[in-house]
C-alpha distance (Angstrom), angle and dihedral (degrees) to the residues before:
residue distance angle dihedral
M1 . . .
L2 3.81 . .
P3 3.82 117.0 .
V4 3.78 118.6 -101.5
P5 3.82 112.6 -140.8
F6 3.81 109.6 -104.3
K7 3.79 87.1 -147.7
E8 3.80 119.4 25.2
R9 3.78 123.6 -141.0
T10 3.79 119.3 -118.7
P11 3.80 128.8 175.2
S12 3.78 111.5 -91.5
K13 3.77 120.8 -109.6
E14 3.80 86.5 -115.8
L15 3.82 92.0 58.1
I16 3.82 92.6 44.6
T17 3.81 91.4 49.2
M18 3.79 93.5 47.0
E19 3.81 90.6 48.3
L20 3.81 91.3 52.9
L21 3.80 91.6 46.8
N22 3.79 90.3 49.5
Q23 3.81 87.8 57.1
R24 3.77 95.3 48.9
K25 3.80 108.7 35.2
Q26 3.78 141.8 27.9
L27 3.78 102.9 -99.3
A28 3.78 120.2 -144.8
T29 3.80 113.4 -107.8
K30 3.81 94.4 -103.4
D31 3.82 91.7 47.2
K32 3.80 91.6 48.4
H33 3.79 89.4 50.0
H34 3.81 90.9 49.7
Y35 3.81 91.2 50.0
L36 3.80 93.5 49.3
N37 3.81 90.7 48.5
L38 3.81 90.8 51.3
K39 3.78 91.2 48.5
K40 3.79 94.3 46.9
G41 3.79 91.9 46.7
Y42 3.80 92.1 51.0
E43 3.81 91.5 48.6
G44 3.80 89.7 53.3
E45 3.79 92.1 49.6
V46 3.81 91.6 50.3
K47 3.80 89.3 50.2
F48 3.81 90.0 54.9
D49 3.82 90.3 46.6
K50 3.79 90.1 58.2
L51 3.80 88.9 56.0
T52 3.81 96.6 46.8
E53 3.80 91.1 47.7
K54 3.82 86.9 66.0
L55 3.80 94.2 56.4
Q56 3.79 112.8 126.3
C57 3.80 97.3 -161.0
K58 3.79 120.0 96.9
C59 3.78 105.1 -102.2
L60 3.80 143.8 131.5
I61 3.81 118.3 -116.0
L62 3.80 121.4 -157.1
N63 3.78 114.8 -175.7
D64 3.79 125.4 -157.6
L65 3.79 105.7 -3.3
L66 3.80 119.1 -175.8
L67 3.79 107.8 -164.3
E68 3.78 140.0 167.9
A69 3.78 131.0 -136.1
N70 3.78 129.2 164.7
N71 3.84 89.1 2.8
T72 3.81 89.0 -59.9
T73 3.78 125.6 113.7
F74 3.78 121.7 -140.5
Q75 3.78 135.0 176.2
L76 3.80 128.8 -135.2
D77 3.79 110.3 -160.6
S78 3.79 92.9 -162.0
T79 3.79 132.5 -1.4
I80 3.79 126.7 -170.6
I81 3.79 120.5 -169.5
L82 3.79 107.5 -154.4
N83 3.81 124.7 168.4
G84 3.78 92.0 -15.2
K85 3.79 94.0 -52.2
P86 3.84 126.8 109.3
F87 3.78 115.0 -133.4
I88 3.80 110.0 -164.6
Y89 3.78 126.1 -163.7
E90 3.78 133.6 -161.7
I91 3.81 106.5 -156.7
K92 3.80 118.3 -151.2
N93 3.79 122.3 -172.8
F94 3.81 94.9 -166.2
D95 3.79 118.3 151.1
E96 3.81 133.7 -171.9
D97 3.81 124.6 37.9
Y98 3.81 126.6 -33.1
Y99 3.78 134.5 167.3
Y100 3.79 135.2 -155.6
N101 3.79 121.3 -135.7
S102 3.81 132.7 162.9
D103 3.81 93.9 -13.3
K104 3.80 91.0 -51.8
L105 3.80 131.1 110.3
Y106 3.79 121.9 -138.9
K107 3.76 134.4 -174.2
K108 3.78 108.1 -138.1
P109 2.89 130.1 -67.0
N110 3.83 96.3 23.3
L111 3.84 113.6 -51.1
E112 3.79 110.8 134.3
V113 3.81 114.2 -143.2
L114 3.79 132.0 -173.2
N115 3.76 108.9 -75.4
P116 3.83 107.7 -121.8
L117 3.80 89.0 -155.1
H118 3.80 87.6 67.4
Q119 3.80 89.5 48.9
I120 3.80 94.3 51.4
S121 3.81 91.4 44.7
R122 3.80 89.9 54.2
S123 3.82 91.3 47.0
E124 3.79 91.8 49.2
S125 3.79 91.8 50.9
L126 3.80 93.0 49.1
L127 3.81 92.5 45.0
R128 3.81 89.7 52.0
R129 3.81 89.2 52.2
L130 3.81 90.5 49.3
L131 3.80 93.4 48.0
N132 3.81 91.0 49.1
N133 3.80 89.3 53.0
L134 3.81 88.5 52.6
G135 3.80 91.3 51.5
Y136 3.81 99.1 -101.3
N137 3.78 126.7 128.7
L138 3.79 101.3 -172.0
P139 3.77 134.3 154.2
I140 3.81 112.4 -115.7
E141 3.77 126.0 -153.8
S142 3.79 117.6 -160.0
F143 3.79 132.2 -170.6
V144 3.78 140.4 177.6
I145 3.79 110.6 -134.7
F146 3.80 117.5 -157.8
I147 3.79 98.6 -159.2
N148 3.81 102.8 178.8
S149 3.82 115.1 95.9
N150 3.83 89.2 -150.7
F151 3.80 91.5 62.5
T152 3.80 121.0 105.9
L153 3.80 124.5 -176.1
Y154 3.79 116.7 -163.5
Q155 3.79 119.2 -157.4
A156 3.79 90.9 15.1
P157 3.81 108.4 -175.0
M158 3.79 113.0 -118.8
D159 3.81 94.0 -151.1
K160 3.81 97.0 58.4
P161 3.85 127.4 88.9
I162 3.80 93.7 -109.4
I163 3.80 121.9 143.0
L164 3.80 112.2 -163.4
P165 3.83 122.9 -155.8
T166 3.81 92.9 -100.3
Q167 3.82 90.6 52.2
I168 3.81 100.2 50.1
N169 3.82 98.6 89.0
R170 3.81 91.7 47.4
F171 3.79 90.3 47.5
L172 3.81 92.4 52.4
N173 3.80 91.1 44.7
N174 3.80 88.2 57.1
L175 3.80 89.2 54.9
N176 3.79 89.4 49.5
S177 3.79 91.4 53.7
T178 3.81 90.2 58.4
T179 3.79 114.9 106.1
S180 3.77 103.0 -129.7
Q181 3.80 145.6 169.4
I182 3.80 130.7 -169.5
T183 3.80 108.4 -124.6
E184 3.78 131.3 -164.5
R185 3.79 87.5 -108.1
D186 3.81 90.4 55.5
L187 3.80 90.5 51.0
K188 3.80 91.6 47.4
L189 3.80 91.1 51.9
A190 3.81 92.3 47.5
H191 3.81 91.3 49.9
Q192 3.81 91.4 48.9
L193 3.80 94.0 49.5
K194 3.78 91.5 46.5
S195 3.81 91.7 49.4
L196 3.82 90.4 50.9
H197 3.80 93.2 52.9
I198 3.81 109.6 121.7
T199 3.80 105.0 -125.9
D200 3.79 101.4 -176.7
P201 3.80 109.9 37.3
K202 3.78 123.5 172.2
Y203 3.79 115.1 -106.9
D204 3.78 116.5 -153.2
K205 3.81 97.6 179.7
I206 3.81 97.9 66.4
P207 3.83 106.0 107.0
P208 3.81 119.0 -128.1
Y209 3.81 115.3 -95.7
H210 3.80 139.8 175.9
F211 3.78 133.1 -151.0
D212 3.81 94.3 -118.7
E213 3.82 94.5 54.9
L214 3.82 96.4 53.0
Y215 3.80 123.5 94.5
K216 3.78 110.4 -106.0
G217 3.79 126.1 -140.9
I218 3.80 137.7 74.7
A219 3.79 115.6 -60.8
C220 3.78 116.5 -133.5
K221 3.80 112.4 -101.8
Y222 3.79 90.8 -138.2
C223 3.81 109.6 36.8
Q224 3.85 100.3 14.9
S225 3.81 92.4 -126.4
I226 3.81 116.0 150.6
S227 3.82 88.9 -146.6
T228 3.79 95.5 104.2
E229 3.79 133.8 131.7
L230 3.78 137.9 -166.9
I231 3.81 114.8 -112.5
R232 3.78 109.3 -178.1
R233 3.81 102.0 -52.1
T234 3.80 97.4 -22.8
I235 3.79 132.0 90.8
V236 3.80 107.2 -136.2
C237 3.81 124.0 -167.3
Q238 3.79 114.8 -134.8
N239 3.80 89.6 -159.6
C240 3.82 104.1 53.0
G241 3.80 103.5 4.4
G242 3.80 93.2 -117.7
K243 3.81 116.5 159.1
E244 3.79 132.7 -152.0
L245 3.79 134.5 171.3
Y246 3.80 108.3 -101.3
S247 3.83 94.9 -123.6
N248 3.81 92.4 53.6
A249 3.80 90.0 47.7
I250 3.81 91.7 51.1
I251 3.81 91.9 49.5
R252 3.80 90.0 50.7
S253 3.80 90.9 47.7
V254 3.81 90.3 51.8
R255 3.81 90.1 53.3
E256 3.80 89.8 50.6
F257 3.81 90.7 49.0
Q258 3.81 89.9 51.3
V259 3.82 91.2 52.7
L260 3.80 92.5 51.7
F261 3.80 96.9 38.3
P262 3.82 108.0 26.8
D263 3.81 92.5 161.3
R264 3.82 96.7 53.0
K265 3.79 121.9 90.2
V266 3.79 118.2 -116.7
T267 3.81 107.6 -122.0
T268 3.77 133.8 164.0
N269 3.80 91.8 -110.2
I270 3.79 96.8 49.0
I271 3.81 93.9 46.7
H272 3.80 91.0 46.0
D273 3.81 88.0 53.1
W274 3.83 89.7 46.4
C275 3.82 95.6 49.8
Q276 3.84 98.8 30.2
I277 3.81 98.5 171.2
V278 3.83 93.7 75.2
S279 3.80 126.8 66.5
K280 3.78 123.2 -102.1
K281 3.81 88.5 -116.8
M282 3.81 90.9 56.8
V283 3.79 90.1 49.7
R284 3.79 94.6 49.3
T285 3.80 94.0 46.0
T286 3.79 91.1 50.5
L287 3.80 92.5 47.8
V288 3.81 93.4 47.8
N289 3.81 92.1 48.9
N290 3.79 98.2 44.4
F291 3.80 109.4 27.7
K292 3.78 137.6 52.2
M293 3.80 111.2 -98.6
I294 3.81 116.1 -139.2
G295 3.82 128.4 -173.1
E296 3.78 132.5 9.3
N297 3.77 138.7 -87.8
K298 3.81 113.8 -20.9
W299 3.82 91.8 -3.5
I300 3.81 94.0 63.8
Y301 3.80 117.1 128.6
F302 3.80 135.2 162.4
E303 3.78 137.4 -124.7
């Protein structure tokens, strides 16, 4: 029986917000770069998840934990509890050529980047502090996983917990060969870590935005282009040809509006302005049929 993740991975609110903003405004260069890094990082983490889901050993998998210790937050991309020991993984989706020199990591030819070994060392230290506070004294094993098959690391140190793309399958096979059992203590630890996960962190890298400056329309479900049109009762993308029933597209657009503007009320007028290519009658019918109506007359809104 394949392991079921004890905590699933979902895209962060920051990534979702940045993706929606990328659809609806021209991001500044630094904001575009931040968005693409978030997206690429998430894709790498999901790729690793697909590998750990195939593990045959008895273990507990917690994906994407955001925790706090000593008034400091830290993120664990992937955590596996195996035989009472947490294994923590920093997943990097780097591609192209890098080299390691004097405890520093460089992208060729000479661009220094943050060393993920420093990141995982910090995370391990903070996790140990957290576990001690919870009454655990457990050994922790930590690794940096370079998941992208197009990544090459020259001068890779042999004494560091680095797993290169060509080593990942062998590394996971070694975990599989471990005789293991899930104990009550393992389950207790997994429940505690999951309960301590910070679900609504503050994001300081989301650029400011306003309703009036964003492109209006219905984004394509498949390619995210705003170049869509209504043909009869179907939203059709002029970019990729994707099709979606208008009511489903409106519901999706409402959800996107709620992510970007959580403090604004959902009304027929505002969603009609947001979607534009559908009639006000279509918007109201969809809202009435799929959302809870609150208020009366001109003060009606939907949740």
